[in-house]
C-alpha positions, -999 to 999 in steps of 0.1 A, spaced: 29 361 258 -8 369 262 -11 378 225 8 347 215 -15 324 234 -48 337 220 -63 346 186 -68 383 196 -59 409 170 -57 387 139 -49 416 117 -24 433 141 -7 402 154 -17 373 131 13 372 109 37 377 138 19 350 158 21 325 130 58 331 124 66 329 161 47 296 166 65 281 136 99 291 149 90 277 184 80 244 169 112 241 149 135 252 177 134 228 206 158 248 229 137 279 224 105 259 231 120 247 264 131 282 274 96 295 270 78 269 291 85 287 324 69 318 310 39 300 297 33 285 331 33 319 349 17 342 323 -19 333 315 -36 345 284 -60 365 306 -66 373 342 -40 379 369 -3 381 360 23 384 388 34 420 390 71 411 394 72 401 358 66 437 348 92 457 367 90 495 369 95 515 337 129 532 341 138 541 306 169 518 308 175 488 286 163 453 288 192 440 309 183 466 337 147 453 337 159 417 340 181 427 369 150 441 386 132 408 381 162 389 396 162 412 426 125 406 435 123 399 473 113 363 482 83 375 503 68 394 474 74 364 451 55 341 476 26 366 478 22 370 441 25 333 433 0 325 460 -24 349 443 -17 333 409 -24 299 424 -59 310 432 -68 311 394 -46 285 379 -21 257 388 14 269 396 43 246 388 62 231 417 95 246 407 80 281 413 82 275 450 120 278 448 119 312 431 141 336 452 154 309 475 190 315 485 214 295 464 187 285 439 190 298 404 153 295 395 147 332 394 178 339 373 167 311 349 133 328 346 149 362 339 171 344 313 140 330 297 126 365 294 158 376 276 157 346 253 121 353 244 129 389 236 160 381 215 144 354 195 108 366 190 106 403 196 140 418 187 134 413 149 103 436 151 115 459 179 124 489 157 89 488 143 74 486 178 96 514 191 85 536 162 48 531 168 52 537 205 73 567 198 46 581 175 21 578 203 44 595 228 47 623 203 10 628 201 5 627 238 33 651 244 19 676 220 -15 673 237 2 680 270 21 710 257 -9 725 239 -36 719 266 -20 707 298 -28 676 319 -65 678 312 -59 677 274 -35 647 279 -61 628 299 -90 637 276 -69 624 247 -71 589 262 -107 585 251 -124 561 246 -99 540 267 -103 564 297 -124 595 306 -112 623 328 -140 632 352 -122 654 377 -108 643 401 -112 607 388 -98 591 357 -124 565 348 -108 536 329 -124 510 307 -108 483 329 -115 445 328 -126 444 365 -142 468 389 -116 484 411 -106 517 426 -70 529 428 -63 559 450 -31 577 441 -26 593 475 -3 620 461 16 596 439 21 602 402 5 580 375 29 568 348 12 563 314 28 534 295 19 531 258 21 494 248 21 478 213 9 444 226 -17 457 250 -51 448 235 -84 466 235 -84 478 272 -58 494 294 -43 474 323 -24 481 355 -5 465 382 -26 444 406 -9 455 438 -22 490 447 10 495 469 33 495 438 40 527 419 8 534 399 10 528 361 -16 527 334 -6 506 304 -28 514 274 -28 501 237 -14 523 210 -29 527 176 -8 502 156 -2 489 121 4 451 117 37 436 124 53 423 92 24 433 70 35 451 38 21 486 29 -7 489 5 4 497 -30 -1 530 -48 -25 514 -73 -46 499 -45 -50 530 -23 -81 546 -39 -96 512 -46 -92 503 -10 -105 536 6 -125 553 -21 -115 586 -37 -130 609 -11 -118 590 19 -83 586 5 -82 624 -1 -92 631 35 -66 607 49 -39 622 28 -47 657 41 -46 645 77 -13 627 71 2 658 55 -8 682 83 -15 668 118 -39 686 141 -64 696 115 -100 705 122 -128 690 102 -135 724 86 -98 727 76 -98 693 60 -130 700 42 -117 733 28 -84 716 17 -100 687 -1 -129 706 -16 -156 684 0 -187 693 20 -183 694 57 -208 667 65 -191 644 40 -157 650 55 -170 645 90 -185 611 80 -152 601 62 -131 610 93 -155 589 114 -150 559 92 -112 564 92 -112 568 129 -132 535 134 -107 518 111 -78 529 133 -63 553 106 -71 586 123 -72 597 159 -92 627 172 -89 647 204 -105 678 217 -85 709 221 -107 736 237 -137 741 214 -120 723 185 -116 686 176 -83 680 160 -75 650 138 -41 632 135 -31 602 114 -23 571 134 8 550 126 -14 527 106 -27 556 86 8 569 79 20 534 70 -9 530 46 2 561 26 39 553 29 42 543 -7 17 567 -22 37 596 -36 25 632 -37 41 662 -54 47 696 -40 12 707 -51 -4 680 -29 -15 657 -58 -17 620 -52 -15 600 -84 -39 572 -89 -44 547 -117 -55 561 -151 -47 598 -144 -83 611 -140 -84 594 -106 -60 620 -91 -73 643 -64 -59 676 -52 -56 690 -18 
């Protein structure tokens, strides 16, 4: 809802946002179903915590049941906090009231939103989030908790015993022996976020490296024209073998180390490569966007990527 109501991420979300808005305009029942969500979910600032129930690994219906089961006292507290920053509709006062179906209707609106506007892209979203989980899990297995937390840079920095997060507002959250659940999110934008109530189970929702929804892959003919021959060679090598050092990539593509270091920096800034420190080494891994970019660029067993005109080929 936040991404839908802003212009943030024109490359990542622009096509999806345009198609969603067109569908809402053409579907009056869908438009009506989304109005309660729009009134409770601002594009920025405080969002009631009950709308993001605990991550259990269960399906959507289980999450909606948790929303329906929100205690009335908690609803009143969170809606009062929301009212401090924006007008709250009068019907919200009946949420959770015995015999009133307002909370069930709100949960139903969440289900309608997902089914109509997210479900068509959900396999893509799950793949991207799954790729991030794989990268984080490998970092945890290879280097432990410290490597996992260090891998959150630049979104967060582990300065034992504190995880310093690039958060929109200044706040401290003391775990007090509780665990911290990391939640990779496709629609989280730029900065991590967390629940507002410090008494709830601590979570840190952070944005994953993403390729655009509903945006086609680049063509084989355009790959080298888009990236340049050297940069494309570096990206191909990183895609083929994750967890490569700069020296290993340089040796594989036959380029000077400073040149490869520069190309990896450009690819990283463009969201095509992610880097994390493992001991004294910095390892590079292709992001989902980097892999998607090469999805249609064929290479043979010798590691050759074909490019227009033959002489443009480069070898690993």
